[in-house]
N, C-alpha and C positions, 0 to 999 in steps of 0.2 A: 182807269181812276182808281180801283182798289189799291194798286201800290201804290200809287201817287198821294195816297191819302194816309197810307202807312197804319191801317188798321184791318183788324180782322172782320170780314164780311159774315159774322155770325158767331155763334155760342159753341163752344164744346166743353167737355167735362174737364179738361186740363187747363186752357185758359178762355172762360166764359166773357162774354162782353155782356153790357147791359142792356141790349138790346132784345125785342122781341124777335123770333126768328120764324122760317116761313118753311116747311117741309119740303116746297117742290124743288128749292134752288140749290146749285152746287152740290147735289149729293154726291158727284163723283169724287170730292176733294174733303168731302166730312164737315164741312162747314156752309152755313147757309145766308143767305144776303140781308143784312139788317133791315128793320123798319128805317123810313127814310127818315121820318117824323122824329124819332129819338136821336137818331144819328147828326141831325140838325142839332138838337138840342145840346148834346154833350162833347160831338168831335166838331162840328164844323160851326163854331161860334157865330163865327161873323155874318152866317146867314141864320142866326135865331131872332125871333122875334124881339123886338125892343121893349123896355118898360116904357108902361103909358107916360106921356108928359101932357101935361093939361095945357101947355102952349105948343102951336105947331112951329118949332124953334128950327134955326136953320142947321142946327147939329142932328134934328131930328131927319130931317129933309135929306142931309148929306148921307147920313147911316142908311137910310130906305134906299137910295139912289146905289150907292155903294154894294148892297146886298144885290141890287139888280144888275149889277155889272158882273158880281162874282157867277150868277149863274146864265151869263151870256158869254163868260170867258173874257170880260173884259177887265184883268187883274190889274195890271199897270195902272188905269184910272181908281178903280177902288182902294189899291193900295194908297193912292196920294189922299183920297179922302178920308180914310180910316184914319191917316197920320192927322189932317186937320183935326178930326174929331178926338184923337187921341190927345192933340197938344189943347185941347180946351177942356180935358179932363174927364173924358167919357171913357169909363171903364171897359165897356163892350166893344170899342174901337182898339182900345190896345189889346185885349184879348185878339180879336181879329187881326190885328199885326202878328201876334206872337204867332198865328197859326200859319199867316201868308210865310212868314220867313222860315217856319219849320217844313214848311213843302215846296217853297221857291216861287210861289204864286206873285207874278209882279214884281219881285225883288229875288235878290241871289238868296238861294237856300241857304241858313243859318239855324242849325237847330240849336247849336249854342245858345246863340244869342236869342232865341226865340223866348228863352226861361226869362229874361230879365222884363219882357213885356207881359208875361204871365202874373209874374210877381206884381207887377206896377198893375195890371188889372184886379187883382187880387185886393190888394192895398187900397183901390178906389172903390172897393165894395162889391166887385162883381167876382159874386159865388162860384160861379162855375169855371174861372179860372182854375180852382184848387183841382178840378178834375183832370185838366191838362197839365198842372205841376204834378199831379200824382201818377198820370200817364208817362210824363217824360222819364222818371225815376224808375218806374215799374218795366219800360220798355227800352231803355237805354237810348232814348232820343236824343243823341249829342252831349250826353253825359253818361258817366259810369254807372251801371245798373246798382241801385241801392235801394232794396224792398224797405228798410227800415225809415227812409226819408220819403218814400211811396206811402207807408203806412201812417205817418205823420199828416200828410196832406190829406188821408181820408178820416183823419180823426178832425181835422178842421171841418171838411166838408160834411161830415157827420153832423155838426152844430149849424148846418146853413136848410133852407126850405129843401134841399137836394140830398138830405139824408137818407132816404129810401135807396139811392144809388151808392153812399158810402156803405150803408148795413150790409148788401150785399157782398161787397168785395173785402169788408173786415171780414165777413164769414168766410171768404173764398181763402183769404190769408192765414186765417188760424187753421182752417182746414189743411192745407198744406204746409203751414210754417215757414211762410216767406214771410220775414221782416218781424216776426215775433215768435213764441216758443209755441211749435204745432200743440193744439188743443179742439180736440173733435166736438167738446162739450160747448165751448166758449162760440165754437161755428155754427154749431145748431142755433145756441141764443140769436144770433145776427141773420141767420137765416130766418129764423122765424118772424122776427120782425121786419124783414125784408118782405116774407111771402104776403104780410097784412096788406101790403100795397100792389099785391098780385104780379109781382117780380116773375116771369116764368122761370129765371135761372135758379132763383132762390128755392121754388118748390120743386124742382127738379135735384137740387142738390139734396134738399131734405128728403126726397123718394130714394136717393144713394144711402143716407145716413142711417133711415128706417130700416134698409133691405141688406145692409155689412153691419149693423150693430156699430156705425159708428157716432159715438159720444150719447146715443140711446139703445133702450133695449131694443133687440130685434124684433120688427113688427111688420109683418107683410103687408097685412091689411092697411097699416097706415103708409105704406109704402107705395103700394098702388095707388091710394088716395092722390098722394102730393103728384106721384108720376102722372096721373090721370089728369091733374089739374094743369099741369105743366102741357102737356099734350093739346089740353083743349085750347090753349094759347099758342099754340102753333110751335111749340120745342120740340125741333129735330130729334135731340138725343133722348129725350124722355118717351119718342115712340119707340126707338131702339130697345132701351133699356126695359120697356114694357113687353118686349117680344123676347127678351132672355128671360129665362126663368133662373138661370144659376145667379149665384150672388158672384162679386169679384173676389172674396175670399177664399183660398184653397184648405180645405180641412185637411188637417195633416196630423202625424202624431207628434211625440214630443220632440223627435228631430227626424230630419229626413237622412237616411243613410246612403252611400254610396258603393257601389263594388270597385274596390281598388284591384289595382294589376295582380296584387297577390290574392284577390278572390277573399278578403276579411272585410266584409261589409260592416263589421261592428266596429272598426276601428274609429277611435275617437277623433284622430284626425279627419278623417272623410265625413263627417257628420257636420249639419248646419242646422245652426240654434232657430228654433220656432221664432223667436224674437231676433231683430235685428243687433248684431254686434258689431261696434265699433272699434275698430283697429287702431291703437293709440301710436304705435311706431312701425317703422319700415326698419327694414335690418336685410337688402339685397347690397349684394355684390355679384362680380362674374359668375360665381356659381349659380347664377339663377339660370345662365343659359340651357336650353333645353326644352322639349315637349311636354306640356302639362295637359292632364284629362280630366273633367269632373262636371261641377254644375255651376251655375249662377242662378241666383235665387232674386226674384223683385219682393220687396215688401211694401206694404201701403204706407202713407205717409208718417204714422204715428211709429212705424218700423215694428211693430206688436202682431202682424197678420202675413203671411205669406199671399201674394196674389198669383205668381208667376215661378215657373222654373223651366230651365233650358240645358240641355248638354252643352258644354262648354270645352274649345280646345286654344291655348294660348301657345304661341310658338317663338320664344326668346332665341333670336337667331344669332345676334353679335352685337357687342358694345364697343363703339367708336368715339372717342373724345368727350364721355359723359353721355353720350345719345345712345339709346337701346333700339332696336330695330326688330319688328316680329310681324305677325299674324294671329288675328282674331277670328276664331271660326266658331259658331253660335248654331247650334242644331245641324250641322254640316248643310246648310243653306244661307248664312250671312257670313260675310267675310272680307275683310277689310286688313291691308298691309296698316301697320301704324309704327309710328318714329315718336320717341318720347323721350325728355330729359329724366336721367336717373339723378335723384338727390338724396340725403339722408334722410329727408322726412316723406318725400313724394316721388311718385310719377307719373310727370305733367305730359299729358301725350300734346305733339305738334299735328294741327291740321288733318286730325283722324276724325273721320265720320262714316257712317252706314246707315241703312233705312231698315226700320223694322215695323211691324204691326202691332197692335195688342189688342184690349178689349174694348176701350173707344175708338179704335180707328182700324177697323176689320178688313175693310173695303180698300184700302190705300195704305203705303207704307209712310211712316212718318219718318222725316231725318231727325238723327240725333249726333251731336257731335261730342266726341271723348274729352273730359276735363282732366279729370286726375286720379290716381290711385294709391292706396297706401297698402301695401303688401307685407305680408309676415311669413319668412321663410322657417320651417323645421325642419329637423333631423329624426326619425325614429326608426331603428333597426335597420338604416342602411336605405331607407325609404326617404324622400324627399315631399313635402308638403307644401301648399302655398294657399295662404289662406288672404283675404282681403276685403276691401270696400272698393268700387268702382262708381264714380260720378260722372253722369252724363247730361248734357243740357239740351233739351229740346229747341233747336234752330227757330222753327216757327213761331212758337209762342214765346220764344224769348222767356224760359223758366226751367231749373233744376228738374231732373226727372227723380223719381223715387228712389228710395234706398235701394242699392244694390250689393249683394254679398257673394262672392266666391270661394268654392273651396276645391281643390284641385290636388292631384299625385303625379309625380314628375314621371314618366315613361321612360322605361329602362331599354336604353340603346347601345349598341356594340360602339367600341372605341372608332372614331372616323366614319362614322354611318350617317346616313343623311338623317336629319332631325324626323322627318314624318313618318308614320308607321310605313311596315311593308305592305300593307294593303291599303292602301290609301287613294281614295277617289273624292272630290266635291264637284258639283257644278252650282254656278250661282251666277244671277241671281233665279231662283226657282220657285214660282214660276217667272218665264223671262218674256221679254216681246220679241225682239230680234235676233238678238245676238246672246250666247251662254258662255260661260268663262268655264273649263275645264281644267283642273286643278288635280294633278295626279303625281304619284313618285316611282318610281322602280329602281331597283336594285342593283341594276348592271346594264351596261349598255346593248341595246336589242332594237328590232325595228316594230315600230307603233303602229297602228292604224286606229280611226275612231269610226264607229257605225252608228247611226240611229235607224231604230226599226218603228213601225207605226204599232197601234195596239194589237193588231191582228198578226203581226211579226213579219210584214213587209219590209223589205228594205227601202228606206226614204232618202238617205244620205251617206256617204262614204267617204272618208277623207284617209289618205295614207299619209303619214307625218315622217316616214323615213326611218334611219337608226338614230335613236337617240341615247344621249349619254346617262349614268347613272345619277340619281337626285331627284329632284322636284321639277314639273314642267307646269308650265299654265298654258294653255290653248284656247283662242276665241273663235267659238264656231258662230258663223252666221247660219241662221236655219228658217230658210223660207219656206214655213210648213203652216197648214190651218191648225187653228185652235184645236187643241185636245193634249193626250198622254202620249209619250214616247217612250222608248226603252233605250239609253245610251250604252254604248258598250265600246268600252276601250280594250282592243287586243293586243297582248303581250304576245311573246314567242310560246311561252308555256302556260300561259293562264289569260284570266280577262278580269276586267272589272266592269260591273253593271249598274246602272241607276236610272231611275226612273225621274224625268223631266217632263214639266207642265208647260205650253206654249197656252199664253193667253193672248 
């Protein structure tokens, strides 16, 4: 039912819903099943209670019967009854038809066509329809995603009896800068107003703001106050935040410096600014080909604070007919091949995805889609540097991620040599379930074997790959092993690579 309803069954710090959540449910996926009453109120309007009518009219009876049919999966009959009521001018029935068309209940699914019914319901005075119109543009349900339009419907909802809902989402959008100019101070103002209605999600975000100094002065006592209030109302992520004693922000000096291949860590080109820097123009050509190593940094939504940093390697392998092909390797554990269209202004990725965890999804990896990049290549003292902005998109939450900035240096390789480093071994995903990919390179043709040892040094598995040619190799190992840590060994004729792997 969750997928059928196209809604998140819970609230999280990246895409919160308006419902109260319960700590016990869906812990594995990091989201909690909504309170059914509020779900009925704001997402399945067809089942919501009807406005009182002084007369027990035919329309009222039909609406009640249609609601009962929905609960018993009598969708086709309910759809016909809602149509009869909508033709009589009932806004709730119009809204119900929009939902049924959006989900394909009792009629052919038509997300685009559902919008017309929500508009009619709103014009008929059914205020809850504005939330569905907001949701259409916020989650791209049958239309192109447009946060500006979503905010406009929130503004309208704000002027109805459902303003407490609009207050939170307006705060959320200002917090992240979706459809509006990012502004923590404005977000805090909306959260405070929403908190007056005891909205757990608003209380939770106020706790984040006071803990990190977003829009207010850092105040751990106030942070604890709001997080505890949210937790008392069953907010799952408030419990997690209360258990974490650290802030989201990484305290860093003015710049982060990285050691370059020449050992000069003070080189300006290898420094990452404390505040996010927007690259204005891309200047790539075929000279981009090669391997680059450095750092990728994530900032908060304002771009003024660093929240995470990782080691990064990008391999640009070849350009064919305007498309560039390569590999993205993050922290030696996150790996994906990519294909992108190289234009004068951007690097537009094509169907490139990977999974990673973060502070707010520690127990499961969330899927991210690479959107585009703007890269700036410079040359200094015969050394190539690559700076840029990478945009990623959260597939589940249907929203852009936080600002990302990369600073890389091109590695020196001999002519006609493979792009990868001489001593190169990556095992991914790590931790793994049943199969693990082993990516490595060799300089010359030679006999290769792969061995896996348990934590006590006992041989658990061994594979002889035979004689392999010089270059890069990717081998998939199916390992039927108990949970725990193992040592992976790739044995060459004159040396070996080792890597710690974890079976989960």
